[in-house]
Biopython code that builds the backbone (N, CA, C, O; Angstrom):
import numpy as np
from Bio.PDB.StructureBuilder import StructureBuilder

atoms = [
    (1, "MET", "N", (272.199, 143.631, 134.333)),
    (1, "MET", "CA", (271.560, 142.553, 135.049)),
    (1, "MET", "C", (272.608, 141.464, 135.289)),
    (1, "MET", "O", (273.274, 141.013, 134.357)),
    (2, "ALA", "N", (272.742, 141.057, 136.528)),
    (2, "ALA", "CA", (273.756, 140.067, 136.878)),
    (2, "ALA", "C", (273.269, 138.659, 136.550)),
    (2, "ALA", "O", (272.086, 138.343, 136.682)),
    (3, "VAL", "N", (274.191, 137.843, 136.129)),
    (3, "VAL", "CA", (273.869, 136.458, 135.803)),
    (3, "VAL", "C", (274.212, 135.598, 137.022)),
    (3, "VAL", "O", (275.325, 135.656, 137.545)),
    (4, "ARG", "N", (273.260, 134.819, 137.451)),
    (4, "ARG", "CA", (273.490, 133.950, 138.609)),
    (4, "ARG", "C", (273.873, 132.559, 138.140)),
    (4, "ARG", "O", (273.310, 132.019, 137.187)),
    (5, "ARG", "N", (274.825, 132.012, 138.824)),
    (5, "ARG", "CA", (275.214, 130.637, 138.521)),
    (5, "ARG", "C", (274.665, 129.730, 139.596)),
    (5, "ARG", "O", (274.700, 130.063, 140.781)),
    (6, "ILE", "N", (274.173, 128.621, 139.197)),
    (6, "ILE", "CA", (273.684, 127.637, 140.141)),
    (6, "ILE", "C", (274.824, 126.667, 140.412)),
    (6, "ILE", "O", (275.334, 126.008, 139.506)),
    (7, "VAL", "N", (275.204, 126.598, 141.666)),
    (7, "VAL", "CA", (276.289, 125.715, 142.058)),
    (7, "VAL", "C", (275.673, 124.438, 142.603)),
    (7, "VAL", "O", (274.925, 124.460, 143.580)),
    (8, "LYS", "N", (275.988, 123.355, 141.974)),
    (8, "LYS", "CA", (275.449, 122.077, 142.395)),
    (8, "LYS", "C", (276.350, 121.477, 143.464)),
    (8, "LYS", "O", (277.562, 121.366, 143.282)),
    (9, "LYS", "N", (275.739, 121.091, 144.586)),
    (9, "LYS", "CA", (276.522, 120.493, 145.661)),
    (9, "LYS", "C", (276.846, 119.052, 145.310)),
    (9, "LYS", "O", (276.036, 118.337, 144.721)),
    (10, "LYS", "N", (278.039, 118.650, 145.681)),
    (10, "LYS", "CA", (278.416, 117.261, 145.452)),
    (10, "LYS", "C", (277.717, 116.377, 146.465)),
    (10, "LYS", "O", (277.586, 116.734, 147.636)),
    (11, "ALA", "N", (277.278, 115.238, 146.010)),
    (11, "ALA", "CA", (276.621, 114.297, 146.902)),
    (11, "ALA", "C", (277.647, 113.747, 147.891)),
    (11, "ALA", "O", (278.725, 113.292, 147.507)),
    (12, "ARG", "N", (277.288, 113.801, 149.153)),
    (12, "ARG", "CA", (278.187, 113.312, 150.183)),
    (12, "ARG", "C", (278.079, 111.795, 150.257)),
    (12, "ARG", "O", (276.981, 111.241, 150.295)),
    (13, "ARG", "N", (279.205, 111.144, 150.277)),
    (13, "ARG", "CA", (279.191, 109.690, 150.341)),
    (13, "ARG", "C", (278.819, 109.238, 151.737)),
    (13, "ARG", "O", (279.358, 109.718, 152.734)),
    (14, "LYS", "N", (277.892, 108.309, 151.784)),
    (14, "LYS", "CA", (277.491, 107.738, 153.052)),
    (14, "LYS", "C", (278.284, 106.471, 153.287)),
    (14, "LYS", "O", (278.604, 105.732, 152.356)),
    (15, "GLU", "N", (278.588, 106.241, 154.530)),
    (15, "GLU", "CA", (279.230, 104.969, 154.845)),
    (15, "GLU", "C", (278.167, 103.895, 154.746)),
    (15, "GLU", "O", (277.023, 104.130, 155.135)),
    (16, "PRO", "N", (278.509, 102.735, 154.243)),
    (16, "PRO", "CA", (277.506, 101.672, 154.155)),
    (16, "PRO", "C", (277.040, 101.285, 155.551)),
    (16, "PRO", "O", (277.846, 101.098, 156.462)),
    (17, "GLU", "N", (275.717, 101.166, 155.703)),
    (17, "GLU", "CA", (275.204, 100.828, 157.020)),
    (17, "GLU", "C", (275.343, 99.335, 157.274)),
    (17, "GLU", "O", (275.341, 98.522, 156.350)),
    (18, "THR", "N", (275.461, 99.005, 158.526)),
    (18, "THR", "CA", (275.559, 97.599, 158.886)),
    (18, "THR", "C", (274.178, 96.968, 158.813)),
    (18, "THR", "O", (273.171, 97.671, 158.725)),
    (19, "PHE", "N", (274.133, 95.675, 158.850)),
    (19, "PHE", "CA", (272.857, 94.965, 158.819)),
    (19, "PHE", "C", (272.009, 95.361, 160.016)),
    (19, "PHE", "O", (270.806, 95.578, 159.877)),
    (20, "ALA", "N", (272.620, 95.458, 161.187)),
    (20, "ALA", "CA", (271.889, 95.815, 162.401)),
    (20, "ALA", "C", (271.307, 97.220, 162.292)),
    (20, "ALA", "O", (270.188, 97.454, 162.750)),
    (21, "ASP", "N", (272.041, 98.163, 161.694)),
    (21, "ASP", "CA", (271.520, 99.517, 161.510)),
    (21, "ASP", "C", (270.300, 99.503, 160.591)),
    (21, "ASP", "O", (269.326, 100.215, 160.835)),
    (22, "GLY", "N", (270.352, 98.707, 159.555)),
    (22, "GLY", "CA", (269.222, 98.597, 158.641)),
    (22, "GLY", "C", (267.998, 97.999, 159.303)),
    (22, "GLY", "O", (266.874, 98.441, 159.065)),
    (23, "VAL", "N", (268.218, 96.992, 160.134)),
    (23, "VAL", "CA", (267.104, 96.367, 160.859)),
    (23, "VAL", "C", (266.485, 97.361, 161.833)),
    (23, "VAL", "O", (265.262, 97.459, 161.926)),
    (24, "ALA", "N", (267.322, 98.098, 162.560)),
    (24, "ALA", "CA", (266.820, 99.088, 163.514)),
    (24, "ALA", "C", (265.999, 100.158, 162.799)),
    (24, "ALA", "O", (264.942, 100.563, 163.282)),
    (25, "ARG", "N", (266.487, 100.608, 161.659)),
    (25, "ARG", "CA", (265.749, 101.622, 160.896)),
    (25, "ARG", "C", (264.405, 101.066, 160.441)),
    (25, "ARG", "O", (263.390, 101.760, 160.510)),
    (26, "GLY", "N", (264.392, 99.823, 159.977)),
    (26, "GLY", "CA", (263.145, 99.191, 159.542)),
    (26, "GLY", "C", (262.143, 99.041, 160.672)),
    (26, "GLY", "O", (260.944, 99.232, 160.470)),
    (27, "LEU", "N", (262.626, 98.699, 161.864)),
    (27, "LEU", "CA", (261.729, 98.566, 163.017)),
    (27, "LEU", "C", (261.139, 99.918, 163.412)),
    (27, "LEU", "O", (259.960, 100.003, 163.756)),
    (28, "ARG", "N", (261.943, 100.964, 163.365)),
    (28, "ARG", "CA", (261.417, 102.297, 163.692)),
    (28, "ARG", "C", (260.350, 102.717, 162.682)),
    (28, "ARG", "O", (259.330, 103.297, 163.054)),
    (29, "MET", "N", (260.590, 102.423, 161.405)),
    (29, "MET", "CA", (259.607, 102.759, 160.378)),
    (29, "MET", "C", (258.312, 101.976, 160.570)),
    (29, "MET", "O", (257.223, 102.523, 160.395)),
    (30, "ALA", "N", (258.427, 100.696, 160.932)),
    (30, "ALA", "CA", (257.251, 99.865, 161.154)),
    (30, "ALA", "C", (256.459, 100.352, 162.367)),
    (30, "ALA", "O", (255.229, 100.357, 162.345)),
    (31, "ALA", "N", (257.161, 100.759, 163.421)),
    (31, "ALA", "CA", (256.484, 101.260, 164.616)),
    (31, "ALA", "C", (255.744, 102.553, 164.303)),
    (31, "ALA", "O", (254.619, 102.751, 164.763)),
    (32, "ARG", "N", (256.365, 103.431, 163.527)),
    (32, "ARG", "CA", (255.717, 104.690, 163.150)),
    (32, "ARG", "C", (254.445, 104.413, 162.353)),
    (32, "ARG", "O", (253.417, 105.054, 162.566)),
    (33, "SER", "N", (254.525, 103.456, 161.438)),
    (33, "SER", "CA", (253.376, 103.100, 160.623)),
    (33, "SER", "C", (252.265, 102.485, 161.482)),
    (33, "SER", "O", (251.087, 102.771, 161.268)),
    (34, "ALA", "N", (252.637, 101.645, 162.450)),
    (34, "ALA", "CA", (251.648, 101.019, 163.329)),
    (34, "ALA", "C", (250.944, 102.068, 164.183)),
    (34, "ALA", "O", (249.731, 101.993, 164.379)),
    (35, "ARG", "N", (251.699, 103.052, 164.696)),
    (35, "ARG", "CA", (251.077, 104.116, 165.496)),
    (35, "ARG", "C", (250.109, 104.937, 164.654)),
    (35, "ARG", "O", (249.033, 105.308, 165.123)),
    (36, "LYS", "N", (250.489, 105.217, 163.418)),
    (36, "LYS", "CA", (249.627, 105.987, 162.529)),
    (36, "LYS", "C", (248.336, 105.235, 162.228)),
    (36, "LYS", "O", (247.253, 105.819, 162.261)),
    (37, "THR", "N", (248.447, 103.948, 161.935)),
    (37, "THR", "CA", (247.275, 103.126, 161.639)),
    (37, "THR", "C", (246.369, 103.014, 162.856)),
    (37, "THR", "O", (245.148, 103.088, 162.722)),
    (38, "ALA", "N", (246.948, 102.837, 164.044)),
    (38, "ALA", "CA", (246.153, 102.731, 165.269)),
    (38, "ALA", "C", (245.396, 104.031, 165.537)),
    (38, "ALA", "O", (244.244, 103.997, 165.970)),
    (39, "ARG", "N", (246.029, 105.168, 165.285)),
    (39, "ARG", "CA", (245.345, 106.454, 165.471)),
    (39, "ARG", "C", (244.183, 106.597, 164.494)),
    (39, "ARG", "O", (243.116, 107.093, 164.855)),
    (40, "MET", "N", (244.399, 106.155, 163.247)),
    (40, "MET", "CA", (243.348, 106.281, 162.237)),
    (40, "MET", "C", (242.107, 105.490, 162.609)),
    (40, "MET", "O", (240.985, 105.962, 162.426)),
    (41, "TYR", "N", (242.307, 104.286, 163.130)),
    (41, "TYR", "CA", (241.181, 103.402, 163.402)),
    (41, "TYR", "C", (240.797, 103.338, 164.876)),
    (41, "TYR", "O", (239.837, 102.652, 165.226)),
    (42, "GLY", "N", (241.510, 104.021, 165.731)),
    (42, "GLY", "CA", (241.166, 104.054, 167.145)),
    (42, "GLY", "C", (241.408, 102.742, 167.877)),
    (42, "GLY", "O", (240.739, 102.455, 168.871)),
    (43, "THR", "N", (242.340, 101.956, 167.406)),
    (43, "THR", "CA", (242.639, 100.688, 168.063)),
    (43, "THR", "C", (243.803, 100.869, 169.034)),
    (43, "THR", "O", (244.643, 101.745, 168.828)),
    (44, "PRO", "N", (243.867, 100.058, 170.083)),
    (44, "PRO", "CA", (244.966, 100.206, 171.044)),
    (44, "PRO", "C", (246.281, 99.660, 170.502)),
    (44, "PRO", "O", (246.311, 98.816, 169.607)),
    (45, "LEU", "N", (247.364, 100.169, 171.074)),
    (45, "LEU", "CA", (248.694, 99.643, 170.797)),
    (45, "LEU", "C", (249.096, 98.797, 171.991)),
    (45, "LEU", "O", (248.767, 99.141, 173.126)),
    (46, "TYR", "N", (249.789, 97.718, 171.763)),
    (46, "TYR", "CA", (250.186, 96.811, 172.833)),
    (46, "TYR", "C", (251.686, 96.892, 173.051)),
    (46, "TYR", "O", (252.476, 96.836, 172.108)),
    (47, "PHE", "N", (252.063, 97.027, 174.326)),
    (47, "PHE", "CA", (253.460, 97.139, 174.717)),
    (47, "PHE", "C", (253.777, 96.115, 175.792)),
    (47, "PHE", "O", (252.883, 95.658, 176.504)),
    (48, "TRP", "N", (255.027, 95.761, 175.908)),
    (48, "TRP", "CA", (255.519, 94.877, 176.950)),
    (48, "TRP", "C", (256.162, 95.759, 178.020)),
    (48, "TRP", "O", (257.200, 96.378, 177.785)),
    (49, "GLU", "N", (255.531, 95.810, 179.207)),
    (49, "GLU", "CA", (256.049, 96.630, 180.308)),
    (49, "GLU", "C", (256.031, 95.820, 181.596)),
    (49, "GLU", "O", (255.019, 95.212, 181.945)),
    (50, "ASN", "N", (257.140, 95.815, 182.286)),
    (50, "ASN", "CA", (257.251, 95.152, 183.589)),
    (50, "ASN", "C", (256.748, 93.712, 183.555)),
    (50, "ASN", "O", (256.079, 93.259, 184.483)),
    (51, "GLY", "N", (257.072, 93.002, 182.489)),
    (51, "GLY", "CA", (256.697, 91.590, 182.393)),
    (51, "GLY", "C", (255.246, 91.353, 182.025)),
    (51, "GLY", "O", (254.769, 90.221, 182.112)),
    (52, "ARG", "N", (254.544, 92.375, 181.624)),
    (52, "ARG", "CA", (253.133, 92.242, 181.242)),
    (52, "ARG", "C", (252.900, 92.910, 179.896)),
    (52, "ARG", "O", (253.650, 93.795, 179.483)),
    (53, "VAL", "N", (251.848, 92.471, 179.224)),
    (53, "VAL", "CA", (251.414, 93.119, 177.994)),
    (53, "VAL", "C", (250.388, 94.160, 178.379)),
    (53, "VAL", "O", (249.410, 93.854, 179.061)),
    (54, "VAL", "N", (250.609, 95.400, 177.941)),
    (54, "VAL", "CA", (249.753, 96.518, 178.306)),
    (54, "VAL", "C", (249.184, 97.144, 177.042)),
    (54, "VAL", "O", (249.916, 97.389, 176.084)),
    (55, "ALA", "N", (247.860, 97.408, 177.036)),
    (55, "ALA", "CA", (247.218, 98.051, 175.898)),
    (55, "ALA", "C", (247.123, 99.548, 176.198)),
    (55, "ALA", "O", (246.705, 99.945, 177.285)),
    (56, "ARG", "N", (247.511, 100.366, 175.229)),
    (56, "ARG", "CA", (247.407, 101.816, 175.368)),
    (56, "ARG", "C", (246.724, 102.392, 174.163)),
    (56, "ARG", "O", (246.902, 101.917, 173.041)),
    (57, "LYS", "N", (245.934, 103.430, 174.401)),
    (57, "LYS", "CA", (245.311, 104.127, 173.283)),
    (57, "LYS", "C", (246.332, 105.080, 172.680)),
    (57, "LYS", "O", (247.101, 105.708, 173.408)),
    (58, "PRO", "N", (246.347, 105.191, 171.376)),
    (58, "PRO", "CA", (247.337, 106.063, 170.724)),
    (58, "PRO", "C", (247.064, 107.536, 170.942)),
    (58, "PRO", "O", (247.813, 108.381, 170.452)),
]
sb = StructureBuilder()
sb.init_structure("model")
sb.init_model(0)
sb.init_chain("A")
sb.init_seg("    ")
for serial, (resi, resn, name, xyz) in enumerate(atoms, 1):
    if name == "N":
        sb.init_residue(resn, " ", resi, " ")
    sb.init_atom(name, np.array(xyz, "f"), 0.0, 1.0, " ", f" {name:<3s}", serial, name[0])
structure = sb.get_structure()
């Protein structure tokens, strides 16, 4: 019976993100959460399009 070795991968170092990258990621997460909540409760989402505020159903 052969013995298997588990090879652990080394964690890859990430470059530190800039403040702007962190803000962009946070906004995307907030938008995803807002869309999910709107779908759950059937409320419209509001967007800014062509100089107007537009309500859309999710």
